[in-house]
LOVEX-982998 format. One record per residue (C-alpha): residue in three letters; chain; y, x, z. Coordinates in steps of 0.02 Angstrom, whole numbers. Layout:
REM residues N
rec resn ALA&chain A&Y Y&X X&Z Z
...
REM end
This chain:
REM residues 411
rec resn MET&chain A&Y -96&X -3020&Z 6294
rec resn THR&chain A&Y -87&X -2840&Z 6350
rec resn ALA&chain A&Y -162&X -2763&Z 6507
rec resn ASP&chain A&Y 15&X -2727&Z 6570
rec resn GLN&chain A&Y 61&X -2910&Z 6551
rec resn LEU&chain A&Y -95&X -2962&Z 6645
rec resn ARG&chain A&Y -63&X -2845&Z 6792
rec resn ARG&chain A&Y 113&X -2914&Z 6811
rec resn ASP&chain A&Y 52&X -3077&Z 6886
rec resn ASP&chain A&Y -88&X -3062&Z 7012
rec resn GLY&chain A&Y -155&X -2886&Z 6989
rec resn LEU&chain A&Y -280&X -2958&Z 6867
rec resn PRO&chain A&Y -428&X -2859&Z 6800
rec resn VAL&chain A&Y -422&X -2793&Z 6623
rec resn LEU&chain A&Y -522&X -2922&Z 6527
rec resn GLY&chain A&Y -640&X -2892&Z 6383
rec resn SER&chain A&Y -634&X -2985&Z 6217
rec resn ASP&chain A&Y -808&X -3066&Z 6220
rec resn ASP&chain A&Y -779&X -3252&Z 6192
rec resn ALA&chain A&Y -961&X -3304&Z 6174
rec resn GLY&chain A&Y -988&X -3467&Z 6268
rec resn CYS&chain A&Y -801&X -3487&Z 6299
rec resn ASN&chain A&Y -790&X -3652&Z 6209
rec resn VAL&chain A&Y -648&X -3731&Z 6309
rec resn LEU&chain A&Y -471&X -3705&Z 6247
rec resn HIS&chain A&Y -316&X -3758&Z 6340
rec resn VAL&chain A&Y -165&X -3769&Z 6225
rec resn ASP&chain A&Y 7&X -3778&Z 6306
rec resn MET&chain A&Y 166&X -3795&Z 6204
rec resn ASP&chain A&Y 296&X -3669&Z 6263
rec resn ALA&chain A&Y 457&X -3747&Z 6331
rec resn PHE&chain A&Y 411&X -3892&Z 6219
rec resn PHE&chain A&Y 565&X -4004&Z 6222
rec resn ALA&chain A&Y 680&X -3853&Z 6209
rec resn GLU&chain A&Y 581&X -3779&Z 6064
rec resn VAL&chain A&Y 588&X -3943&Z 5968
rec resn GLU&chain A&Y 777&X -3939&Z 5986
rec resn LEU&chain A&Y 787&X -3756&Z 5935
rec resn ARG&chain A&Y 685&X -3797&Z 5781
rec resn ASP&chain A&Y 824&X -3917&Z 5730
rec resn GLN&chain A&Y 964&X -3801&Z 5787
rec resn PRO&chain A&Y 901&X -3624&Z 5752
rec resn GLU&chain A&Y 1075&X -3551&Z 5780
rec resn LEU&chain A&Y 1043&X -3577&Z 5967
rec resn ARG&chain A&Y 892&X -3460&Z 5972
rec resn GLY&chain A&Y 915&X -3319&Z 6096
rec resn ARG&chain A&Y 1038&X -3419&Z 6200
rec resn PRO&chain A&Y 1005&X -3510&Z 6365
rec resn VAL&chain A&Y 975&X -3693&Z 6323
rec resn ILE&chain A&Y 944&X -3834&Z 6447
rec resn ILE&chain A&Y 877&X -4006&Z 6403
rec resn GLY&chain A&Y 958&X -4133&Z 6518
rec resn ARG&chain A&Y 1116&X -4234&Z 6549
rec resn ALA&chain A&Y 1275&X -4135&Z 6516
rec resn ASN&chain A&Y 1370&X -4225&Z 6655
rec resn GLY&chain A&Y 1270&X -4136&Z 6788
rec resn ARG&chain A&Y 1178&X -4290&Z 6855
rec resn GLY&chain A&Y 990&X -4304&Z 6841
rec resn VAL&chain A&Y 868&X -4159&Z 6826
rec resn VAL&chain A&Y 818&X -4026&Z 6700
rec resn THR&chain A&Y 691&X -4091&Z 6575
rec resn SER&chain A&Y 657&X -3922&Z 6494
rec resn ALA&chain A&Y 739&X -3753&Z 6470
rec resn THR&chain A&Y 721&X -3602&Z 6357
rec resn TYR&chain A&Y 656&X -3440&Z 6429
rec resn GLU&chain A&Y 832&X -3368&Z 6421
rec resn ALA&chain A&Y 888&X -3506&Z 6540
rec resn ARG&chain A&Y 733&X -3483&Z 6647
rec resn ALA&chain A&Y 781&X -3300&Z 6669
rec resn HIS&chain A&Y 933&X -3366&Z 6764
rec resn GLY&chain A&Y 821&X -3466&Z 6880
rec resn VAL&chain A&Y 827&X -3632&Z 6788
rec resn HIS&chain A&Y 667&X -3734&Z 6788
rec resn SER&chain A&Y 604&X -3910&Z 6751
rec resn ALA&chain A&Y 647&X -4044&Z 6881
rec resn MET&chain A&Y 791&X -3939&Z 6950
rec resn PRO&chain A&Y 949&X -4043&Z 6981
rec resn MET&chain A&Y 1064&X -4020&Z 6832
rec resn GLY&chain A&Y 1212&X -3974&Z 6939
rec resn ARG&chain A&Y 1117&X -3829&Z 7016
rec resn ALA&chain A&Y 1049&X -3776&Z 6846
rec resn LEU&chain A&Y 1224&X -3767&Z 6771
rec resn ARG&chain A&Y 1284&X -3663&Z 6918
rec resn ALA&chain A&Y 1138&X -3544&Z 6891
rec resn SER&chain A&Y 1168&X -3533&Z 6703
rec resn PRO&chain A&Y 1350&X -3584&Z 6673
rec resn ASN&chain A&Y 1350&X -3528&Z 6491
rec resn ALA&chain A&Y 1196&X -3628&Z 6445
rec resn VAL&chain A&Y 1201&X -3751&Z 6301
rec resn VAL&chain A&Y 1153&X -3925&Z 6362
rec resn ILE&chain A&Y 1062&X -4046&Z 6246
rec resn GLU&chain A&Y 1022&X -4224&Z 6296
rec resn PRO&chain A&Y 836&X -4265&Z 6280
rec resn SER&chain A&Y 773&X -4362&Z 6129
rec resn MET&chain A&Y 602&X -4429&Z 6178
rec resn GLY&chain A&Y 563&X -4506&Z 6010
rec resn LYS&chain A&Y 580&X -4335&Z 5928
rec resn TYR&chain A&Y 467&X -4254&Z 6058
rec resn SER&chain A&Y 336&X -4391&Z 6045
rec resn GLU&chain A&Y 328&X -4367&Z 5857
rec resn ALA&chain A&Y 305&X -4179&Z 5875
rec resn SER&chain A&Y 171&X -4208&Z 6007
rec resn ALA&chain A&Y 75&X -4327&Z 5893
rec resn GLN&chain A&Y 80&X -4197&Z 5754
rec resn MET&chain A&Y 10&X -4064&Z 5871
rec resn MET&chain A&Y -130&X -4178&Z 5927
rec resn GLN&chain A&Y -174&X -4208&Z 5744
rec resn ILE&chain A&Y -194&X -4020&Z 5723
rec resn PHE&chain A&Y -309&X -4013&Z 5874
rec resn ARG&chain A&Y -414&X -4159&Z 5813
rec resn SER&chain A&Y -430&X -4081&Z 5640
rec resn VAL&chain A&Y -515&X -3935&Z 5728
rec resn SER&chain A&Y -626&X -4033&Z 5848
rec resn ALA&chain A&Y -664&X -4214&Z 5887
rec resn ARG&chain A&Y -674&X -4169&Z 6072
rec resn VAL&chain A&Y -492&X -4168&Z 6126
rec resn GLU&chain A&Y -418&X -4223&Z 6292
rec resn GLN&chain A&Y -230&X -4245&Z 6288
rec resn VAL&chain A&Y -171&X -4202&Z 6463
rec resn SER&chain A&Y 15&X -4235&Z 6435
rec resn ILE&chain A&Y 143&X -4242&Z 6295
rec resn ASP&chain A&Y 136&X -4053&Z 6273
rec resn GLU&chain A&Y -39&X -3995&Z 6321
rec resn ALA&chain A&Y -222&X -4031&Z 6285
rec resn PHE&chain A&Y -398&X -3967&Z 6311
rec resn VAL&chain A&Y -501&X -3938&Z 6155
rec resn ASP&chain A&Y -690&X -3915&Z 6160
rec resn VAL&chain A&Y -736&X -3810&Z 6007
rec resn THR&chain A&Y -925&X -3808&Z 6035
rec resn GLY&chain A&Y -956&X -3901&Z 5873
rec resn ALA&chain A&Y -826&X -3806&Z 5773
rec resn VAL&chain A&Y -879&X -3624&Z 5791
rec resn ARG&chain A&Y -1005&X -3628&Z 5649
rec resn LEU&chain A&Y -873&X -3685&Z 5526
rec resn LEU&chain A&Y -713&X -3606&Z 5593
rec resn GLY&chain A&Y -771&X -3450&Z 5685
rec resn SER&chain A&Y -768&X -3393&Z 5865
rec resn PRO&chain A&Y -669&X -3484&Z 6001
rec resn ALA&chain A&Y -535&X -3348&Z 5998
rec resn ALA&chain A&Y -523&X -3363&Z 5809
rec resn ILE&chain A&Y -501&X -3552&Z 5823
rec resn ALA&chain A&Y -367&X -3527&Z 5955
rec resn GLY&chain A&Y -278&X -3410&Z 5836
rec resn LEU&chain A&Y -293&X -3539&Z 5698
rec resn ILE&chain A&Y -214&X -3673&Z 5808
rec resn ARG&chain A&Y -69&X -3559&Z 5852
rec resn GLN&chain A&Y -43&X -3511&Z 5670
rec resn ARG&chain A&Y -42&X -3692&Z 5613
rec resn ALA&chain A&Y 76&X -3744&Z 5751
rec resn LYS&chain A&Y 197&X -3610&Z 5693
rec resn SER&chain A&Y 179&X -3633&Z 5505
rec resn GLU&chain A&Y 169&X -3823&Z 5499
rec resn LEU&chain A&Y 280&X -3873&Z 5645
rec resn ASP&chain A&Y 380&X -3715&Z 5682
rec resn LEU&chain A&Y 330&X -3728&Z 5865
rec resn PRO&chain A&Y 253&X -3594&Z 5978
rec resn CYS&chain A&Y 106&X -3626&Z 6093
rec resn SER&chain A&Y 0&X -3527&Z 6215
rec resn VAL&chain A&Y -189&X -3542&Z 6222
rec resn GLY&chain A&Y -314&X -3502&Z 6358
rec resn VAL&chain A&Y -496&X -3479&Z 6306
rec resn ALA&chain A&Y -632&X -3490&Z 6439
rec resn ALA&chain A&Y -799&X -3564&Z 6488
rec resn VAL&chain A&Y -725&X -3696&Z 6607
rec resn THR&chain A&Y -571&X -3806&Z 6602
rec resn MET&chain A&Y -478&X -3740&Z 6753
rec resn VAL&chain A&Y -496&X -3559&Z 6696
rec resn ALA&chain A&Y -435&X -3604&Z 6521
rec resn LYS&chain A&Y -284&X -3690&Z 6599
rec resn ILE&chain A&Y -243&X -3540&Z 6708
rec resn ALA&chain A&Y -266&X -3424&Z 6558
rec resn SER&chain A&Y -143&X -3521&Z 6450
rec resn THR&chain A&Y -14&X -3511&Z 6590
rec resn LEU&chain A&Y -37&X -3323&Z 6604
rec resn ALA&chain A&Y -25&X -3305&Z 6415
rec resn LYS&chain A&Y 150&X -3380&Z 6408
rec resn PRO&chain A&Y 258&X -3368&Z 6313
rec resn ASP&chain A&Y 177&X -3382&Z 6142
rec resn GLY&chain A&Y 16&X -3291&Z 6187
rec resn LEU&chain A&Y -173&X -3300&Z 6187
rec resn LEU&chain A&Y -287&X -3250&Z 6330
rec resn VAL&chain A&Y -477&X -3249&Z 6330
rec resn VAL&chain A&Y -572&X -3246&Z 6495
rec resn PRO&chain A&Y -750&X -3190&Z 6453
rec resn ARG&chain A&Y -885&X -3297&Z 6532
rec resn ALA&chain A&Y -960&X -3145&Z 6620
rec resn GLN&chain A&Y -790&X -3104&Z 6699
rec resn THR&chain A&Y -748&X -3279&Z 6757
rec resn VAL&chain A&Y -779&X -3249&Z 6942
rec resn GLU&chain A&Y -697&X -3076&Z 6939
rec resn PHE&chain A&Y -545&X -3155&Z 6856
rec resn LEU&chain A&Y -535&X -3297&Z 6981
rec resn HIS&chain A&Y -555&X -3184&Z 7132
rec resn SER&chain A&Y -403&X -3083&Z 7078
rec resn LEU&chain A&Y -290&X -3237&Z 7083
rec resn ARG&chain A&Y -180&X -3306&Z 7219
rec resn VAL&chain A&Y -269&X -3454&Z 7298
rec resn GLU&chain A&Y -125&X -3570&Z 7246
rec resn ARG&chain A&Y -186&X -3558&Z 7066
rec resn LEU&chain A&Y -343&X -3660&Z 7107
rec resn TRP&chain A&Y -333&X -3845&Z 7068
rec resn GLY&chain A&Y -298&X -3947&Z 7224
rec resn VAL&chain A&Y -211&X -3808&Z 7322
rec resn GLY&chain A&Y -38&X -3877&Z 7351
rec resn GLY&chain A&Y 86&X -3851&Z 7490
rec resn ALA&chain A&Y -15&X -3923&Z 7634
rec resn THR&chain A&Y -182&X -3847&Z 7583
rec resn GLY&chain A&Y -98&X -3680&Z 7547
rec resn LYS&chain A&Y -23&X -3676&Z 7722
rec resn ALA&chain A&Y -191&X -3722&Z 7800
rec resn LEU&chain A&Y -276&X -3579&Z 7706
rec resn ALA&chain A&Y -138&X -3454&Z 7747
rec resn ALA&chain A&Y -159&X -3498&Z 7930
rec resn ILE&chain A&Y -337&X -3429&Z 7924
rec resn GLY&chain A&Y -290&X -3277&Z 7820
rec resn VAL&chain A&Y -335&X -3342&Z 7647
rec resn TYR&chain A&Y -210&X -3287&Z 7515
rec resn LYS&chain A&Y -319&X -3245&Z 7366
rec resn VAL&chain A&Y -470&X -3330&Z 7292
rec resn ALA&chain A&Y -575&X -3181&Z 7345
rec resn ASP&chain A&Y -526&X -3215&Z 7526
rec resn LEU&chain A&Y -583&X -3395&Z 7508
rec resn ALA&chain A&Y -750&X -3344&Z 7433
rec resn GLU&chain A&Y -788&X -3233&Z 7583
rec resn LEU&chain A&Y -758&X -3370&Z 7712
rec resn SER&chain A&Y -902&X -3459&Z 7797
rec resn SER&chain A&Y -923&X -3641&Z 7753
rec resn ALA&chain A&Y -890&X -3691&Z 7933
rec resn ILE&chain A&Y -721&X -3604&Z 7943
rec resn LEU&chain A&Y -664&X -3670&Z 7774
rec resn THR&chain A&Y -721&X -3847&Z 7816
rec resn ASN&chain A&Y -630&X -3841&Z 7982
rec resn ALA&chain A&Y -470&X -3788&Z 7893
rec resn VAL&chain A&Y -464&X -3909&Z 7746
rec resn GLY&chain A&Y -601&X -4039&Z 7772
rec resn LYS&chain A&Y -775&X -4054&Z 7701
rec resn ALA&chain A&Y -733&X -4129&Z 7530
rec resn SER&chain A&Y -594&X -4004&Z 7494
rec resn ALA&chain A&Y -700&X -3859&Z 7555
rec resn GLN&chain A&Y -842&X -3903&Z 7437
rec resn LYS&chain A&Y -722&X -3922&Z 7290
rec resn LEU&chain A&Y -633&X -3758&Z 7324
rec resn ARG&chain A&Y -796&X -3662&Z 7340
rec resn ALA&chain A&Y -854&X -3730&Z 7171
rec resn LEU&chain A&Y -689&X -3684&Z 7089
rec resn ALA&chain A&Y -690&X -3509&Z 7164
rec resn ALA&chain A&Y -865&X -3485&Z 7095
rec resn GLY&chain A&Y -809&X -3531&Z 6920
rec resn GLU&chain A&Y -905&X -3695&Z 6913
rec resn GLU&chain A&Y -850&X -3838&Z 6801
rec resn ILE&chain A&Y -801&X -3986&Z 6909
rec resn ARG&chain A&Y -713&X -4103&Z 6788
rec resn GLY&chain A&Y -764&X -4083&Z 6605
rec resn LEU&chain A&Y -662&X -4160&Z 6464
rec resn ALA&chain A&Y -608&X -4342&Z 6461
rec resn VAL&chain A&Y -628&X -4355&Z 6274
rec resn ASP&chain A&Y -544&X -4492&Z 6171
rec resn SER&chain A&Y -429&X -4539&Z 6313
rec resn VAL&chain A&Y -259&X -4616&Z 6278
rec resn GLU&chain A&Y -97&X -4599&Z 6375
rec resn LYS&chain A&Y -103&X -4699&Z 6537
rec resn SER&chain A&Y 80&X -4745&Z 6531
rec resn ILE&chain A&Y 243&X -4712&Z 6437
rec resn GLY&chain A&Y 410&X -4709&Z 6525
rec resn SER&chain A&Y 594&X -4673&Z 6506
rec resn GLU&chain A&Y 737&X -4672&Z 6630
rec resn ARG&chain A&Y 922&X -4634&Z 6635
rec resn THR&chain A&Y 1036&X -4570&Z 6772
rec resn PHE&chain A&Y 1209&X -4642&Z 6741
rec resn ASP&chain A&Y 1370&X -4543&Z 6727
rec resn SER&chain A&Y 1437&X -4650&Z 6868
rec resn ASP&chain A&Y 1351&X -4781&Z 6974
rec resn LEU&chain A&Y 1341&X -4956&Z 6896
rec resn THR&chain A&Y 1366&X -5123&Z 6985
rec resn ASP&chain A&Y 1385&X -5243&Z 6838
rec resn PRO&chain A&Y 1221&X -5337&Z 6804
rec resn ALA&chain A&Y 1263&X -5353&Z 6618
rec resn GLU&chain A&Y 1289&X -5166&Z 6600
rec resn LEU&chain A&Y 1127&X -5132&Z 6695
rec resn ARG&chain A&Y 1033&X -5248&Z 6577
rec resn LEU&chain A&Y 1107&X -5156&Z 6428
rec resn GLN&chain A&Y 1050&X -4988&Z 6497
rec resn LEU&chain A&Y 878&X -5061&Z 6533
rec resn ARG&chain A&Y 870&X -5125&Z 6353
rec resn ARG&chain A&Y 900&X -4948&Z 6290
rec resn GLU&chain A&Y 757&X -4880&Z 6394
rec resn VAL&chain A&Y 644&X -5021&Z 6334
rec resn GLU&chain A&Y 683&X -4975&Z 6154
rec resn VAL&chain A&Y 631&X -4796&Z 6190
rec resn VAL&chain A&Y 462&X -4838&Z 6266
rec resn SER&chain A&Y 423&X -4977&Z 6142
rec resn ARG&chain A&Y 452&X -4863&Z 5993
rec resn ARG&chain A&Y 339&X -4732&Z 6073
rec resn LEU&chain A&Y 206&X -4867&Z 6098
rec resn ARG&chain A&Y 210&X -4916&Z 5915
rec resn ARG&chain A&Y 210&X -4736&Z 5855
rec resn ALA&chain A&Y 56&X -4700&Z 5959
rec resn GLU&chain A&Y -27&X -4862&Z 5901
rec resn LEU&chain A&Y -46&X -4921&Z 6080
rec resn LEU&chain A&Y -22&X -5087&Z 6169
rec resn ALA&chain A&Y 39&X -5109&Z 6347
rec resn GLN&chain A&Y -37&X -5230&Z 6470
rec resn GLY&chain A&Y 101&X -5210&Z 6598
rec resn VAL&chain A&Y 275&X -5145&Z 6635
rec resn SER&chain A&Y 360&X -5071&Z 6788
rec resn VAL&chain A&Y 546&X -5049&Z 6822
rec resn LYS&chain A&Y 620&X -4916&Z 6936
rec resn VAL&chain A&Y 792&X -4928&Z 7016
rec resn ARG&chain A&Y 876&X -4789&Z 7114
rec resn PHE&chain A&Y 1027&X -4842&Z 7216
rec resn ALA&chain A&Y 1182&X -4740&Z 7259
rec resn ASP&chain A&Y 1105&X -4690&Z 7426
rec resn PHE&chain A&Y 951&X -4622&Z 7330
rec resn ARG&chain A&Y 840&X -4762&Z 7394
rec resn THR&chain A&Y 714&X -4795&Z 7254
rec resn VAL&chain A&Y 623&X -4960&Z 7222
rec resn GLU&chain A&Y 492&X -4996&Z 7089
rec resn ARG&chain A&Y 411&X -5161&Z 7040
rec resn SER&chain A&Y 284&X -5206&Z 6907
rec resn TYR&chain A&Y 223&X -5353&Z 6802
rec resn THR&chain A&Y 64&X -5385&Z 6702
rec resn PHE&chain A&Y 78&X -5469&Z 6532
rec resn GLY&chain A&Y -27&X -5618&Z 6480
rec resn SER&chain A&Y -88&X -5517&Z 6331
rec resn PRO&chain A&Y -61&X -5336&Z 6274
rec resn SER&chain A&Y 97&X -5302&Z 6173
rec resn ASP&chain A&Y 203&X -5167&Z 6092
rec resn SER&chain A&Y 353&X -5283&Z 6065
rec resn SER&chain A&Y 522&X -5228&Z 6133
rec resn GLY&chain A&Y 563&X -5412&Z 6162
rec resn VAL&chain A&Y 408&X -5445&Z 6266
rec resn VAL&chain A&Y 434&X -5287&Z 6370
rec resn PHE&chain A&Y 620&X -5321&Z 6397
rec resn ASP&chain A&Y 593&X -5503&Z 6446
rec resn ALA&chain A&Y 481&X -5450&Z 6590
rec resn ALA&chain A&Y 582&X -5295&Z 6633
rec resn GLN&chain A&Y 748&X -5385&Z 6652
rec resn ARG&chain A&Y 669&X -5510&Z 6773
rec resn LEU&chain A&Y 605&X -5365&Z 6878
rec resn LEU&chain A&Y 776&X -5282&Z 6872
rec resn ALA&chain A&Y 865&X -5442&Z 6927
rec resn ALA&chain A&Y 749&X -5455&Z 7078
rec resn MET&chain A&Y 789&X -5277&Z 7134
rec resn ALA&chain A&Y 972&X -5245&Z 7089
rec resn LYS&chain A&Y 1086&X -5379&Z 7158
rec resn PRO&chain A&Y 1265&X -5398&Z 7090
rec resn GLY&chain A&Y 1387&X -5277&Z 7169
rec resn VAL&chain A&Y 1255&X -5153&Z 7228
rec resn SER&chain A&Y 1283&X -4977&Z 7159
rec resn VAL&chain A&Y 1141&X -4913&Z 7050
rec resn ARG&chain A&Y 1119&X -4730&Z 7005
rec resn LEU&chain A&Y 966&X -4737&Z 6892
rec resn VAL&chain A&Y 862&X -4865&Z 6797
rec resn GLY&chain A&Y 693&X -4828&Z 6720
rec resn VAL&chain A&Y 555&X -4925&Z 6634
rec resn ARG&chain A&Y 372&X -4882&Z 6610
rec resn VAL&chain A&Y 239&X -4974&Z 6509
rec resn THR&chain A&Y 67&X -4963&Z 6587
rec resn LYS&chain A&Y -119&X -5001&Z 6565
rec resn LEU&chain A&Y -114&X -4940&Z 6385
rec resn ILE&chain A&Y -251&X -4977&Z 6258
rec resn ALA&chain A&Y -272&X -4930&Z 6076
rec resn THR&chain A&Y -207&X -5062&Z 5956
rec resn GLU&chain A&Y -364&X -5056&Z 5850
rec resn SER&chain A&Y -474&X -5092&Z 6001
rec resn ALA&chain A&Y -379&X -5250&Z 6046
rec resn GLY&chain A&Y -322&X -5331&Z 5885
rec resn HIS&chain A&Y -134&X -5324&Z 5868
rec resn GLN&chain A&Y -39&X -5433&Z 5992
rec resn LEU&chain A&Y -191&X -5544&Z 6025
rec resn THR&chain A&Y -88&X -5700&Z 5990
rec resn LEU&chain A&Y -68&X -5834&Z 5859
rec resn ASP&chain A&Y 116&X -5858&Z 5901
rec resn GLN&chain A&Y 198&X -5833&Z 5731
rec resn PRO&chain A&Y 375&X -5796&Z 5797
rec resn THR&chain A&Y 303&X -5656&Z 5904
rec resn GLU&chain A&Y 210&X -5585&Z 5754
rec resn SER&chain A&Y 368&X -5594&Z 5647
rec resn LEU&chain A&Y 468&X -5505&Z 5782
rec resn SER&chain A&Y 338&X -5367&Z 5792
rec resn ALA&chain A&Y 346&X -5343&Z 5603
rec resn ALA&chain A&Y 536&X -5334&Z 5611
rec resn GLU&chain A&Y 528&X -5203&Z 5750
rec resn LYS&chain A&Y 409&X -5097&Z 5647
rec resn ALA&chain A&Y 527&X -5109&Z 5499
rec resn MET&chain A&Y 668&X -5048&Z 5612
rec resn ASP&chain A&Y 558&X -4903&Z 5667
rec resn GLU&chain A&Y 533&X -4851&Z 5486
rec resn VAL&chain A&Y 720&X -4856&Z 5449
rec resn ILE&chain A&Y 761&X -4754&Z 5604
rec resn ASP&chain A&Y 625&X -4627&Z 5565
rec resn ARG&chain A&Y 696&X -4604&Z 5391
rec resn PHE&chain A&Y 883&X -4615&Z 5417
rec resn GLY&chain A&Y 912&X -4586&Z 5604
rec resn SER&chain A&Y 955&X -4696&Z 5752
rec resn ALA&chain A&Y 1128&X -4738&Z 5686
rec resn ALA&chain A&Y 1057&X -4826&Z 5534
rec resn VAL&chain A&Y 1000&X -4984&Z 5623
rec resn ALA&chain A&Y 1014&X -5057&Z 5798
rec resn ARG&chain A&Y 994&X -5219&Z 5892
rec resn GLY&chain A&Y 1148&X -5330&Z 5895
rec resn SER&chain A&Y 1154&X -5318&Z 6085
rec resn LEU&chain A&Y 1178&X -5130&Z 6071
rec resn LEU&chain A&Y 1307&X -5126&Z 5931
rec resn GLY&chain A&Y 1480&X -5065&Z 5970
rec resn ARG&chain A&Y 1422&X -4960&Z 6116
rec resn LYS&chain A&Y 1382&X -4776&Z 6125
rec resn ASP&chain A&Y 1195&X -4760&Z 6105
rec resn ARG&chain A&Y 1074&X -4616&Z 6111
rec resn ASN&chain A&Y 938&X -4566&Z 5992
rec resn VAL&chain A&Y 787&X -4675&Z 6027
REM end
């Protein structure tokens, strides 16, 4: 990361290279879903690419930097994104592919350090305190991670190196795309004070407006405020937290050995659906997606929730807790279709259906399925066999009978 690149953002100070005591790394995969697709279709490199539904419904899942240059960003409505970048190539998302790439990245992180906190599918904190003696300085380890991501997975990532988690996270954002930024421990406060206040954790729209109302636009402005004025503006708890963050104090640490809290998938339909049988079919497809991701991650779900968005954009979500943890598509679908039936009555137009498995636990910590029901065990074994065939030969190689004869997506 050059000094010119740094100054582009917030008028940041020129930072030194001393990484002593900067044992927290934040690794963020660059345009992750889009880069996974470009890895498989390298002929698209250099072109604007959007991950989302080609029909213009739904939202942008990811986009290449060429598309972002046109104003496209994640969560933007697809119709607006295609107007902003009309020549973009649109690729429908393939969550199974992204989950697999994510798991491979996390394996690289855990081969470097046992202290890893996966924050989302495409980012993680890595504490390298115990790795420096064997692998070198924190910056050297960050470079090793980036090199391995490129050589082993052909994926770029950006890494922030700092003494505290929030600063490492900010640094990885500023290092994008495909960069590395070290914030020396001794320059932590100087670095923070140069930033816009919105970069601090917890400063969203409402808090940002409250701070702007009292003339606080940069972290340095916040640090100069009296406690009384800041407390009056944002409340006592927020004021104490913001002061600690502005001073470069660690307020969260790493949640090591955590697992994903939930896994979900949803689909916005090409046209609104009213037929209960067709809705169940679409729900079954989403269940297959999340159940395969569960099994790949060696996790069990203790509950499921179903989301329905109607034609008028009213959204309803209901949940159910299983009698025992499961990764079976059949178990998840049985509960999910009952929830769907209670929300979407025949004849009512539905725009979107989604399913999310919740309260996840590691399979090894529970004992698989926690049941002596032999048919359930046999079904689970059959589903794992299907997973293996799909992983080897693709989604067209095998499918449930209820999905045959219909256009399916890669799950």
